[in-house]
MOPAC internal coordinates of N, CA, C and O (Angstrom, degrees):
PM7 1SCF
backbone

  N    0.0000 0     0.00 0     0.00 0    0    0    0
  C    1.4452 1     0.00 0     0.00 0    1    0    0
  C    1.5257 1   109.96 1     0.00 0    2    1    0
  O    1.2310 1   120.81 1   -38.57 1    3    2    1
  N    1.2915 1   116.06 1   141.43 1    3    2    1
  C    1.4652 1   121.71 1   177.01 1    5    3    2
  C    1.5249 1   109.07 1   -97.02 1    6    5    3
  O    1.2310 1   121.22 1   -20.82 1    7    6    5
  N    1.3082 1   115.28 1   159.18 1    7    6    5
  C    1.4644 1   120.66 1   177.07 1    9    7    6
  C    1.5155 1   109.91 1   -93.20 1   10    9    7
  O    1.2310 1   120.89 1   -28.70 1   11   10    9
  N    1.3092 1   115.90 1   151.30 1   11   10    9
  C    1.4555 1   122.60 1   176.89 1   13   11   10
  C    1.5197 1   108.28 1  -113.41 1   14   13   11
  O    1.2310 1   120.15 1   -52.73 1   15   14   13
  N    1.3169 1   117.32 1   127.27 1   15   14   13
  C    1.4601 1   122.16 1   175.58 1   17   15   14
  C    1.5231 1   108.84 1  -108.96 1   18   17   15
  O    1.2310 1   120.10 1   -40.30 1   19   18   17
  N    1.2970 1   117.42 1   139.70 1   19   18   17
  C    1.4547 1   122.73 1   179.87 1   21   19   18
  C    1.5195 1   108.13 1  -120.11 1   22   21   19
  O    1.2310 1   120.27 1   -62.66 1   23   22   21
  N    1.3266 1   117.10 1   117.34 1   23   22   21
  C    1.4632 1   122.86 1   177.54 1   25   23   22
  C    1.5147 1   107.63 1  -105.39 1   26   25   23
  O    1.2310 1   119.82 1   -54.65 1   27   26   25
  N    1.3111 1   117.95 1   125.35 1   27   26   25
  C    1.4557 1   122.68 1  -177.43 1   29   27   26
  C    1.5226 1   110.92 1  -117.11 1   30   29   27
  O    1.2310 1   121.53 1   -35.21 1   31   30   29
  N    1.3098 1   114.67 1   144.79 1   31   30   29
  C    1.4527 1   122.27 1   175.94 1   33   31   30
  C    1.5185 1   106.90 1  -139.03 1   34   33   31
  O    1.2310 1   120.14 1   -28.84 1   35   34   33
  N    1.2961 1   117.34 1   151.16 1   35   34   33
  C    1.4557 1   118.83 1   175.69 1   37   35   34
  C    1.5171 1   109.88 1  -149.53 1   38   37   35
  O    1.2310 1   121.71 1   -18.92 1   39   38   37
  N    1.3183 1   114.34 1   161.08 1   39   38   37
  C    1.4518 1   119.40 1   174.17 1   41   39   38
  C    1.5137 1   108.66 1  -155.46 1   42   41   39
  O    1.2310 1   120.76 1   -27.34 1   43   42   41
  N    1.3329 1   116.16 1   152.66 1   43   42   41
  C    1.4578 1   121.17 1   175.11 1   45   43   42
  C    1.5100 1   108.79 1   -78.94 1   46   45   43
  O    1.2310 1   121.10 1   -39.18 1   47   46   45
  N    1.3142 1   115.51 1   140.82 1   47   46   45
  C    1.4492 1   119.28 1   178.81 1   49   47   46
  C    1.5268 1   109.33 1   -74.13 1   50   49   47
  O    1.2310 1   119.91 1   122.86 1   51   50   49
  N    1.3144 1   117.78 1   -57.14 1   51   50   49
  C    1.4641 1   124.47 1   175.53 1   53   51   50
  C    1.5109 1   107.36 1  -155.51 1   54   53   51
  O    1.2310 1   120.23 1   -24.34 1   55   54   53
  N    1.2967 1   117.17 1   155.66 1   55   54   53
  C    1.4630 1   120.81 1  -177.88 1   57   55   54
  C    1.5250 1   112.17 1   -57.78 1   58   57   55
  O    1.2310 1   119.95 1   143.13 1   59   58   57
  N    1.3295 1   117.70 1   -36.87 1   59   58   57
  C    1.4576 1   119.69 1  -177.59 1   61   59   58
  C    1.5322 1   112.59 1   -82.63 1   62   61   59
  O    1.2310 1   120.05 1   169.84 1   63   62   61
  N    1.3233 1   117.50 1   -10.16 1   63   62   61
  C    1.4601 1   120.72 1   178.57 1   65   63   62
  C    1.5307 1   109.90 1   -74.82 1   66   65   63
  O    1.2310 1   120.99 1   -24.60 1   67   66   65
  N    1.2924 1   115.71 1   155.40 1   67   66   65
  C    1.4576 1   120.40 1   179.85 1   69   67   66
  C    1.5223 1   112.20 1  -108.35 1   70   69   67
  O    1.2310 1   120.30 1  -166.92 1   71   70   69
  N    1.3112 1   117.04 1    13.08 1   71   70   69
  C    1.4518 1   121.71 1  -179.10 1   73   71   70
  C    1.5196 1   110.65 1  -130.75 1   74   73   71
  O    1.2310 1   121.21 1   -25.04 1   75   74   73
  N    1.3190 1   115.29 1   154.96 1   75   74   73
  C    1.4554 1   121.59 1   171.54 1   77   75   74
  C    1.5232 1   107.79 1  -123.56 1   78   77   75
  O    1.2310 1   120.96 1   -30.60 1   79   78   77
  N    1.3078 1   115.78 1   149.40 1   79   78   77
  C    1.4530 1   120.23 1   176.40 1   81   79   78
  C    1.5222 1   107.61 1   -99.01 1   82   81   79
  O    1.2310 1   120.90 1   -53.45 1   83   82   81
  N    1.3186 1   115.88 1   126.55 1   83   82   81
  C    1.4538 1   122.57 1   177.85 1   85   83   82
  C    1.5166 1   106.85 1  -113.88 1   86   85   83
  O    1.2310 1   120.71 1   -49.56 1   87   86   85
  N    1.3165 1   116.25 1   130.44 1   87   86   85
  C    1.4543 1   119.33 1   177.23 1   89   87   86
  C    1.5052 1   108.99 1  -137.52 1   90   89   87
  O    1.2310 1   121.23 1   -22.78 1   91   90   89
  N    1.3035 1   115.25 1   157.22 1   91   90   89
  C    1.4609 1   118.99 1  -177.96 1   93   91   90
  C    1.5052 1   111.26 1  -164.13 1   94   93   91
  O    1.2310 1   121.44 1     0.36 1   95   94   93
  N    1.3168 1   114.86 1  -179.64 1   95   94   93
  C    1.4634 1   121.84 1   178.91 1   97   95   94
  C    1.5200 1   107.81 1  -138.41 1   98   97   95
  O    1.2310 1   120.88 1   -38.99 1   99   98   97
  N    1.3233 1   115.92 1   141.01 1   99   98   97
  C    1.4620 1   122.12 1   178.39 1  101   99   98
  C    1.5208 1   107.23 1  -106.21 1  102  101   99
  O    1.2310 1   121.10 1   -55.79 1  103  102  101
  N    1.3447 1   115.51 1   124.21 1  103  102  101
  C    1.4621 1   121.76 1  -176.50 1  105  103  102
  C    1.5221 1   110.62 1  -124.52 1  106  105  103
  O    1.2310 1   120.80 1   -28.86 1  107  106  105
  N    1.3297 1   116.08 1   151.14 1  107  106  105
  C    1.4614 1   121.05 1   172.31 1  109  107  106
  C    1.5197 1   108.27 1   -77.62 1  110  109  107
  O    1.2310 1   120.63 1    -7.69 1  111  110  109
  N    1.3172 1   116.40 1   172.31 1  111  110  109
  C    1.4668 1   119.30 1  -178.44 1  113  111  110
  C    1.5281 1   112.82 1   -64.47 1  114  113  111
  O    1.2310 1   120.01 1   160.25 1  115  114  113
  N    1.3367 1   117.58 1   -19.75 1  115  114  113
  C    1.4693 1   119.89 1   176.78 1  117  115  114
  C    1.5308 1   112.22 1   -97.21 1  118  117  115
  O    1.2310 1   120.57 1  -167.70 1  119  118  117
  N    1.3491 1   116.52 1    12.30 1  119  118  117
  C    1.4613 1   120.99 1   173.18 1  121  119  118
  C    1.5127 1   116.11 1    87.23 1  122  121  119
  O    1.2310 1   119.78 1  -173.50 1  123  122  121
  N    1.3279 1   118.02 1     6.50 1  123  122  121
  C    1.4621 1   120.34 1   179.24 1  125  123  122
  C    1.5256 1   110.02 1   -85.65 1  126  125  123
  O    1.2310 1   121.27 1   -38.97 1  127  126  125
  N    1.3226 1   115.17 1   141.03 1  127  126  125
  C    1.4695 1   120.83 1   179.22 1  129  127  126
  C    1.5220 1   109.86 1   -64.65 1  130  129  127
  O    1.2310 1   120.76 1   -37.78 1  131  130  129
  N    1.3297 1   116.16 1   142.22 1  131  130  129
  C    1.4568 1   121.23 1   177.92 1  133  131  130
  C    1.5202 1   108.11 1  -107.22 1  134  133  131
  O    1.2310 1   121.00 1   -76.67 1  135  134  133
  N    1.3227 1   115.69 1   103.33 1  135  134  133
  C    1.4599 1   120.25 1   179.08 1  137  135  134
  C    1.5278 1   109.90 1   -77.62 1  138  137  135
  O    1.2310 1   121.03 1   -28.34 1  139  138  137
  N    1.3086 1   115.63 1   151.66 1  139  138  137
  C    1.4629 1   123.69 1   178.95 1  141  139  138
  C    1.5249 1   113.96 1    58.93 1  142  141  139
  O    1.2310 1   120.09 1  -154.65 1  143  142  141
  N    1.3325 1   117.43 1    25.35 1  143  142  141
  C    1.4606 1   119.97 1   171.17 1  145  143  142
  C    1.5288 1   107.14 1   -70.55 1  146  145  143
  O    1.2310 1   120.23 1   -32.34 1  147  146  145
  N    1.3010 1   117.17 1   147.66 1  147  146  145
  C    1.4531 1   121.75 1   179.76 1  149  147  146
  C    1.5194 1   109.54 1   -89.93 1  150  149  147
  O    1.2310 1   120.96 1   -53.07 1  151  150  149
  N    1.3204 1   115.76 1   126.93 1  151  150  149
  C    1.4666 1   122.66 1   175.41 1  153  151  150
  C    1.5218 1   106.20 1  -108.94 1  154  153  151
  O    1.2310 1   120.58 1   -61.15 1  155  154  153
  N    1.3237 1   116.50 1   118.85 1  155  154  153
  C    1.4620 1   121.26 1  -179.35 1  157  155  154
  C    1.5172 1   108.83 1  -114.07 1  158  157  155
  O    1.2310 1   120.91 1   -48.92 1  159  158  157
  N    1.3106 1   115.87 1   131.08 1  159  158  157
  C    1.4608 1   123.74 1  -178.90 1  161  159  158
  C    1.5226 1   108.95 1  -106.94 1  162  161  159
  O    1.2310 1   120.84 1   -51.95 1  163  162  161
  N    1.3462 1   116.00 1   128.05 1  163  162  161
  C    1.4564 1   121.92 1   178.37 1  165  163  162
  C    1.5206 1   109.93 1  -119.80 1  166  165  163
  O    1.2310 1   120.74 1   -35.78 1  167  166  165
  N    1.3226 1   116.20 1   144.22 1  167  166  165
  C    1.4629 1   123.20 1   172.51 1  169  167  166
  C    1.5216 1   107.24 1  -139.90 1  170  169  167
  O    1.2310 1   120.46 1   -48.14 1  171  170  169
  N    1.3045 1   116.72 1   131.86 1  171  170  169
  C    1.4673 1   121.49 1  -178.91 1  173  171  170
  C    1.5277 1   111.21 1    52.86 1  174  173  171
  O    1.2310 1   120.51 1  -137.66 1  175  174  173
  N    1.3414 1   116.62 1    42.34 1  175  174  173
  C    1.4607 1   124.68 1   177.43 1  177  175  174
  C    1.5295 1   113.90 1    65.49 1  178  177  175
  O    1.2310 1   119.74 1  -168.69 1  179  178  177
  N    1.3129 1   118.11 1    11.31 1  179  178  177
  C    1.4596 1   121.62 1   178.73 1  181  179  178
  C    1.5303 1   109.53 1  -115.43 1  182  181  179
  O    1.2310 1   121.04 1   -38.06 1  183  182  181
  N    1.3391 1   115.62 1   141.94 1  183  182  181
  C    1.4567 1   119.69 1   177.40 1  185  183  182
  C    1.5205 1   109.19 1   -69.57 1  186  185  183
  O    1.2310 1   120.50 1   -52.53 1  187  186  185
  N    1.3331 1   116.65 1   127.47 1  187  186  185
  C    1.4539 1   122.81 1  -177.29 1  189  187  186
  C    1.5273 1   111.23 1  -102.56 1  190  189  187
  O    1.2310 1   121.10 1   138.18 1  191  190  189
  N    1.3369 1   115.50 1   -41.82 1  191  190  189
  C    1.4613 1   119.28 1  -173.55 1  193  191  190
  C    1.5232 1   109.47 1  -159.01 1  194  193  191
  O    1.2310 1   120.96 1   -30.88 1  195  194  193
  N    1.3290 1   115.78 1   149.12 1  195  194  193
  C    1.4542 1   122.10 1   173.81 1  197  195  194
  C    1.5241 1   108.21 1  -132.16 1  198  197  195
  O    1.2310 1   120.88 1   -49.82 1  199  198  197
  N    1.3379 1   115.93 1   130.18 1  199  198  197
  C    1.4648 1   121.18 1   177.62 1  201  199  198
  C    1.5283 1   108.56 1  -134.34 1  202  201  199
  O    1.2310 1   120.16 1    -9.52 1  203  202  201
  N    1.3154 1   117.31 1   170.48 1  203  202  201
  C    1.4570 1   123.98 1   177.73 1  205  203  202
  C    1.5282 1   109.32 1  -113.24 1  206  205  203
  O    1.2310 1   120.90 1   -29.92 1  207  206  205
  N    1.3237 1   115.88 1   150.08 1  207  206  205
  C    1.4624 1   119.73 1   174.08 1  209  207  206
  C    1.5272 1   109.27 1   -75.32 1  210  209  207
  O    1.2310 1   120.95 1   -23.87 1  211  210  209
  N    1.3207 1   115.78 1   156.13 1  211  210  209
  C    1.4622 1   120.89 1   177.88 1  213  211  210
  C    1.5435 1   108.97 1   -81.33 1  214  213  211
  O    1.2310 1   119.18 1     1.39 1  215  214  213
  N    1.3340 1   119.16 1  -178.61 1  215  214  213
  C    1.4709 1   120.85 1  -179.01 1  217  215  214
  C    1.5335 1   114.43 1   -60.50 1  218  217  215
  O    1.2310 1   119.84 1   161.17 1  219  218  217
  N    1.3201 1   117.91 1   -18.83 1  219  218  217
  C    1.4702 1   121.78 1   177.07 1  221  219  218
  C    1.5269 1   111.78 1   -94.77 1  222  221  219
  O    1.2310 1   120.03 1  -172.00 1  223  222  221
  N    1.3344 1   117.54 1     8.00 1  223  222  221
  C    1.4645 1   121.72 1   179.32 1  225  223  222
  C    1.5128 1   114.06 1    78.15 1  226  225  223
  O    1.2310 1   120.09 1  -169.71 1  227  226  225
  N    1.3364 1   117.44 1    10.29 1  227  226  225
  C    1.4642 1   121.74 1  -174.93 1  229  227  226
  C    1.5310 1   111.60 1   -93.34 1  230  229  227
  O    1.2310 1   121.75 1   -24.72 1  231  230  229
  N    1.3239 1   114.26 1   155.28 1  231  230  229
  C    1.4666 1   121.50 1   173.64 1  233  231  230
  C    1.5120 1   108.40 1  -151.31 1  234  233  231
  O    1.2310 1   120.66 1   -17.91 1  235  234  233
  N    1.3254 1   116.35 1   162.09 1  235  234  233
  C    1.4639 1   120.83 1   173.21 1  237  235  234
  C    1.5153 1   109.16 1  -148.18 1  238  237  235
  O    1.2310 1   121.68 1   -30.57 1  239  238  237
  N    1.3133 1   114.38 1   149.43 1  239  238  237
  C    1.4689 1   122.64 1  -179.95 1  241  239  238
  C    1.5201 1   108.92 1  -138.66 1  242  241  239
  O    1.2310 1   120.72 1   -31.82 1  243  242  241
  N    1.3005 1   116.22 1   148.18 1  243  242  241
  C    1.4548 1   121.20 1   172.14 1  245  243  242
  C    1.5209 1   106.55 1  -110.07 1  246  245  243
  O    1.2310 1   120.81 1   -59.38 1  247  246  245
  N    1.3420 1   116.06 1   120.62 1  247  246  245
  C    1.4567 1   121.13 1  -172.58 1  249  247  246
  C    1.5228 1   111.65 1  -120.30 1  250  249  247
  O    1.2310 1   121.58 1   -30.04 1  251  250  249
  N    1.3128 1   114.57 1   149.96 1  251  250  249
  C    1.4622 1   120.23 1   175.59 1  253  251  250
  C    1.5205 1   108.89 1   -64.50 1  254  253  251
  O    1.2310 1   120.56 1   -48.96 1  255  254  253
  N    1.3089 1   116.54 1   131.04 1  255  254  253
  C    1.4654 1   122.61 1  -176.43 1  257  255  254
  C    1.5223 1   112.47 1   -65.00 1  258  257  255
  O    1.2310 1   119.98 1   149.66 1  259  258  257
  N    1.3078 1   117.64 1   -30.34 1  259  258  257
  C    1.4597 1   121.39 1  -172.13 1  261  259  258
  C    1.5276 1   113.96 1   -89.40 1  262  261  259
  O    1.2310 1   119.01 1  -176.37 1  263  262  261
  N    1.3329 1   119.49 1     3.63 1  263  262  261
  C    1.4559 1   121.80 1  -177.87 1  265  263  262
  C    1.5225 1   110.81 1  -115.38 1  266  265  263
  O    1.2310 1   121.85 1   -17.76 1  267  266  265
  N    1.3292 1   114.06 1   162.24 1  267  266  265
  C    1.4604 1   120.70 1   173.32 1  269  267  266
  C    1.5237 1   108.53 1  -104.71 1  270  269  267
  O    1.2310 1   120.70 1   -38.48 1  271  270  269
  N    1.3208 1   116.27 1   141.52 1  271  270  269
  C    1.4508 1   121.32 1  -177.82 1  273  271  270
  C    1.5192 1   110.55 1  -132.53 1  274  273  271
  O    1.2310 1   120.93 1   -23.66 1  275  274  273
  N    1.3108 1   115.82 1   156.34 1  275  274  273
  C    1.4574 1   123.12 1   170.16 1  277  275  274
  C    1.5208 1   106.01 1  -118.11 1  278  277  275
  O    1.2310 1   120.67 1   -49.19 1  279  278  277
  N    1.3412 1   116.32 1   130.81 1  279  278  277
  C    1.4598 1   121.78 1   178.80 1  281  279  278
  C    1.5209 1   107.40 1  -114.37 1  282  281  279
  O    1.2310 1   120.94 1   -53.37 1  283  282  281
  N    1.3307 1   115.82 1   126.63 1  283  282  281
  C    1.4674 1   121.89 1  -178.37 1  285  283  282
  C    1.5212 1   108.50 1  -120.85 1  286  285  283
  O    1.2310 1   120.65 1   -50.71 1  287  286  285
  N    1.3363 1   116.37 1   129.29 1  287  286  285
  C    1.4557 1   122.01 1   175.32 1  289  287  286
  C    1.5297 1   108.11 1  -105.60 1  290  289  287
  O    1.2310 1   120.60 1   -43.73 1  291  290  289
  N    1.3267 1   116.46 1   136.27 1  291  290  289
  C    1.4671 1   119.59 1   178.64 1  293  291  290
  C    1.5242 1   109.94 1  -147.60 1  294  293  291
  O    1.2310 1   121.49 1   -23.23 1  295  294  293
  N    1.3068 1   114.75 1   156.77 1  295  294  293
  C    1.4624 1   121.79 1   177.11 1  297  295  294
  C    1.5226 1   105.44 1  -152.68 1  298  297  295
  O    1.2310 1   120.65 1   -50.92 1  299  298  297
  N    1.3347 1   116.37 1   129.08 1  299  298  297
  C    1.4518 1   120.78 1  -178.59 1  301  299  298
  C    1.5333 1   110.15 1   -54.90 1  302  301  299
  O    1.2310 1   120.40 1   -48.08 1  303  302  301
  N    1.3274 1   116.84 1   131.92 1  303  302  301
  C    1.4548 1   121.93 1   178.82 1  305  303  302
  C    1.5210 1   113.91 1    87.65 1  306  305  303
  O    1.2310 1   119.82 1  -178.34 1  307  306  305
  N    1.3298 1   117.95 1     1.66 1  307  306  305
  C    1.4646 1   121.27 1   180.00 1  309  307  306
  C    1.5132 1   109.59 1  -123.04 1  310  309  307
  O    1.2310 1   121.30 1   -23.64 1  311  310  309
  N    1.3232 1   115.12 1   156.36 1  311  310  309
  C    1.4670 1   121.85 1  -179.33 1  313  311  310
  C    1.5141 1   108.17 1  -111.44 1  314  313  311
  O    1.2310 1   120.31 1   -50.74 1  315  314  313
  N    1.3420 1   117.01 1   129.26 1  315  314  313
  C    1.4801 1   120.88 1   179.76 1  317  315  314
  C    1.5219 1   109.42 1   -75.50 1  318  317  315
  O    1.2310 1   121.71 1   -32.05 1  319  318  317
  N    1.3238 1   114.34 1   147.95 1  319  318  317
  C    1.4707 1   119.71 1   177.22 1  321  319  318
  C    1.5059 1   108.66 1  -131.72 1  322  321  319
  O    1.2310 1   120.10 1   180.00 1  323  322  321

């Protein structure tokens, strides 16, 4: 089994905006991008959204600024780290 690494970045769009853009990349333990990894977004212990990474292992989400979220990356046959 290979390991999955999730790198996250975020930034505020503007002070008056109520959303932030979060983007990241999912990499294997040897640094290769993991395409079609599943990114699952949770809020208040409930699944909110599920998306897939692109061929470069990248994804992006627009999230409400006032909430807390958990982002989970997974890929069948791999172990998250």
